[in-house]
N, C-alpha and C positions, 0 to 999 in steps of 0.2 A: 402755145404759151406755157403749158405745163412742163414741156421739155426745157424751155428757156429758164424757168424758175428752178428746175432740178439741176440744170447745168450751173446756174449761178450759185446755188447752195453748195453744190459739189466743189466748185472753185473756192468758195469761202472757207469751207472745211479744210480743203487742201492747204490753203494759205495759212490758216491758223496752225495746222500741224507743222508746217515748214517753219513758221516763225518761232514756235515754241522749241522746236528741235535746234534751230540755230542759236537761240538764246542759251539753251542748255549746253551746246557744244562749243560755242564761241564767245559766250559772255565773259565779262561785261561787254555789252554792245548797246549802242544808242539806237533810237528810233530812226534817225537819219541813215545810219549805216544799214539797218534792216531794209529800209526802202530802196536804197541803192543796190543792195545785195539781191533783192528779189524783183526789182523793177516795178515796185508798187508805188502808188501815190502816197504822199505823207499822210493824207487824210485816212486812206484805207489802212495803213500800218497803225496809225494812232487808235483807230476803232478796235482793231484786233488786239493790240496790246492792252487797251483799257479792259476788254472782256477777260483777257487772261489774268490781269491783276485782280479783277472782281472775283474770279474763280479761285484766287489764292495760289495760282501756279507761278506767277511772276511778280517780282518786287523790284523797286528802284534801289540803286546803290551807287552813290557818288556821281561825280560828273567827269566828263572827258574834256580834252582840249579842243578848241575851235579856232580856225583861222579868221573867222568873221568876228566883228565887234558885236557884243550882245550876250545873251544868255548861253551859258555853256551847255552842251548836250548832256542829258541825264542818262546814266548807264542803267541797263536792265540785266538782271540775273534771274535764274529760276529760284523759287522760294527754297531756302536752305533747310526749312523745317517741315515742309509738307509738300506733296504727299511722300510717304516713305515706301521704299521697295526693299526687296531682300534678294541677295545672291547666296546660293548654297553650293558648296563643293562636296560631293560624296564619293568616297572610295571605300574599299573593304576595310571595315573597322575604324573608319575615321570620317568625321563630318566637321566642316567649317562653315559658319554662317556670318554674313555681313549684312547688317541693316544700313541702308544708305538713303540719301535724298535723291531727288529726281536727276541731279547732275552726276550721280554715281559716287558721291563722296561719302565715305563711311561715317555713320553716326555711332554705331556700336558693333562689336564683333566678338566672336568666341569660336574656339575649336576644341574638339574633344574626341578621344577614342571611345568606341562603344563596341559592344558584343552583339552578335546576332546577324544573320544574313537574309532573313525573310523581309519582304516588303514592309510588313508591319513594324519590324524593328527599325527600319530606316525612317518610316513616317513618324514613329514615336520620337526618335532622336531629333529630327528636324523640328517637330512641334515643340519639344521641350526647350531647345535652344532659342526658338523664336519667343517663347514665353519669358525666358530669362532676359533676353535682350530688350524686349519691349516693356517689361515690367507693368506698371500701372496703366500705361497707355493701351496695353492689350494688343493681341495679334491683329485685331481688325484695323489698327492704325496703319498696317501694311496693305498696300493696294495691289501689289503684283510680286510674284516670286519667280525667279529663274533658277533652275537646278542644273548644275553642270556635273556630268558623270560620264562614264565610258560605256561602251556597248554598241550594239547595232539597233538603231531606232530611227524613226522618222519624226522630226520635230513637229510636223503638222498634226499628228494624232497623239503624240506623247506616249506611245506604246513602246516599251523596250522589248524588241523582238528576241534579243539574246544578249545576256550579260555574262561573260566568263567570270567576272569579278564576284558576282553574287549567285551565279548559276540560276539565273532567271530566264524564263521563256514566256514571251507574250504577256508581259505585265503592263496593265494600263496605268502606268506610274503617275502621269500628270493628272489624269482625271480622278484617281483615287486620293491623291494627296490634296487636290483642290477641294474635293468633297469633304475631306476631313477638316481642312482649315477654313473653308468658306472663302478662299482667295484664289484668283486665277493663277495657275501654275504653268510655266513653260519649261520644256526640257531642251537642253542644248548639250552637244558634245563638248567635253571639257577643253579639247584642243581649240575648238572654235571660240569658246569663251576666253581662253588665254590670248588667242590672236587678237580678239576684239579689245582686250585690255591693253595690249601693247600698241595697237593702232591708236587708241585714245591718248597714249603717252607720247606719240610722235607728232611732228609738225603736220598740219593739214595737207600739205603738198605730198607727203609720203603716204599715199593712200593705197599702195600695193605692197603687201608684205605676205610672207609665208611663215607660219609657226610649225616647228617640228617637235613632237614630244618623243624623245628617245628613252624608252623605259623597257618594261617587260614586253610590251607591244610597241610598235612604232606607228605613230599617226601624224597627220599633218592637217593644217587648216590654211586656207588661202583667202586672203582679203583682196578683192579685185575692185578697183575704183571705190574703195571705202565700204564695200559690201562683202559679207561672208559668202563665198562661192559654195553652194550646197550640192550642185549636181541635180539631175532630173528627179531623183527620188530622195535626195537629202543625205546621201551616203558618201559624198566626195571626201577625199583626204586619206584613204586607207593606204598610206605609203608603205606600211609594213607588209602589205600583200601585193606589192609590185614584184613580179616574178623575175628573178635574176638567173635562174637555172631551171627552166620549165620542164626539161626532158629528163634529167637525171638528178634533180635537186632533192633536198631533204623534204619529206612530207610535212605539210603544215596542218594545223588544227582546222583551217578553213576548208580543207579538202584539196587544195592545190599542192604544187611542189615548188621548191626553190624560192619561197617567199623571203623577202629581205629580212623579216624579223626572225626567221629560223636560223639566220646566220649572225645577225647583229642585235636582235632583241636581248635584253639584259639577262633573261633567264637562260638563253642559249649561251651567252658569253660566260656567265658564271659556271655553267655546267662544263664547258670546255676547260676552264681554268682548274676547277676542282678535279676533273678527270685526270689532269696532268699533275695533280698533287699540290697545286697552289692553295695557299690559305688566304689569298687576297680577298679583301672585303671592300665593297664600293664606298661605304661611308668612312673608311679609314685610308682612302687613297692619298698618297703623297703626290704633290704636283711636280716632283722631281723625277724625270724619266729614269734616272739612275737608281731609283728605289725599286725598279722592276728587275727581276731576274732575266737572264737571256731567254729562258723558255717562256716566261710570261710575255716578254716583248714580242717573241716570235708568234705567239697566239693572238695578241691584241693588235699588232700592226696591220694585218690584212683586214681585220674587222673595222678598224678606224678608216682605212683606205676606202673600204666599201661604202661606209657612211658618207665619206667625203664625196665619192662619186655620185651617190644618190642625191646629195645636196646640190651638186653641180647640175645634175639632170633637171632638178626643179628650177634652178636659175635659168637654164637654157630654155625650158618650156614656158616659164611665166615672166621672166625678166622683172622680178620684184625690186622695189627700192631696198628691201631689207629681208634677210632671213634670220629668224631667231630660233635657236635650238635650246630646249630645256629637258629636264628629266635626268634620271640617274646616269645615263650614258654620256652626258656632258662632261663628267669627270674624266672619261677616256679621251675625249676631244682635247681637254686641257692637258692631260698627262702626256699625250703624244700630239701636241699642237702642230709641230712642224710637219708631221706625217699627214695630219688631217688637212691642214691648209694647202699643202702641196697637191693632195688628191683633188681638192676643190678646184684649184687654179689650173691644174693640168687638163681638166675636162670641160671647164667653162669656155664658151666661145671667145675668141680673142677680142672681139669688139665689146664684149661685156666685162672683161676682166678689170678694166679701170673702175668699174662701177659696182663691183662685188662688195656687199656689206653683210657679213655674217657675224651675228652676235650670239655669244654663248650666255644664255640666261641662267638665273639661279632660282628665283622665287616661283612658286606655283601661283600664277596670276589668275587662274581660272575663276576663283571666287569673286574677284573684283570685276572681271569681265562679265560674269553672270549678273552682278548687281547693276552694271551699266546697261546691259541688255534688258534687264527688267524695266529700267526706266524707259528705254526705247519702246518696248512692247506696251507699256502703260500709255505712253503718248499715242501710239497707234490705236489702242483700244478706246481712248477718250475721244478721238476724232476719226473714227472708222467710217470710211465712205461706203 
């Protein structure tokens, strides 16, 4: 009997979490639509929605159309005012914070450059931004925080094993920031956060996508069936350390040879240009290929081809609905777009070519993805089985 009660309770909690997640991701949605979506009885759905409304998590908003005569179905959305969560994007000398509602919609945000590279410097900057954004409501009005950054870490323990950006080793970042703020903190790689933000901006049917950040390093994030693919230890997506010349390649900081980012990472790209006497700067790139000298074109063309080939390899491996590329390197893909597109199409399997959808992004979406993920983590913590 005890097991039966436990299973019933477990099922009830699971359904509550599912309904809240669906209202959050697909609302406005009616009770009838929820029942059909989950295969629950109308009575069971009504009870769960009533409890969620009593907890202040869900509110009614407007009515929908009905084919039947009678009362129109009432739409449900998550409460736009509470609870609040926060997404934070941290990189060297820069921090951006978004305070959002459970749906991930920004309530307030700010960004600022700051000095210092110690963990305490970063904690202090995040805390100050949260104070400024929450004002009289106070930091304790925020129920969950997700911090997006770079480095090697496992999101389960929140320990940054290594960060080249800050020169950190084995920093218990999530635990220390959580203790300082008194709020649960979750750490996420910024590429995963950005991929999640793009996922939420696409139609629900497009739930397989890949995000590539082409910058000083080159990293990727894979969304498989709507979920971030983490790998067995949480380190999946290190595209920059895919070896393209393992025997005689350029030594990489990771200890390997011939890694993609030693050829296509923007630090390596700019070093090649400057060694050839070029004064080209990424932030001043002209989108006209004729603005390049012959020597600059000769240097950049094989780099762009190589990134096109790496992109094609991911398409062949994962067959995503969409690939989004962002970061400073996107300027090169735009500048030599014909070269990049040809490299992709030449290497993609013929059966996949008609379905290739490569988007060159512009914005750093990681902070918005972090805020949305904070909402997801909060829901899971509220109804943890």
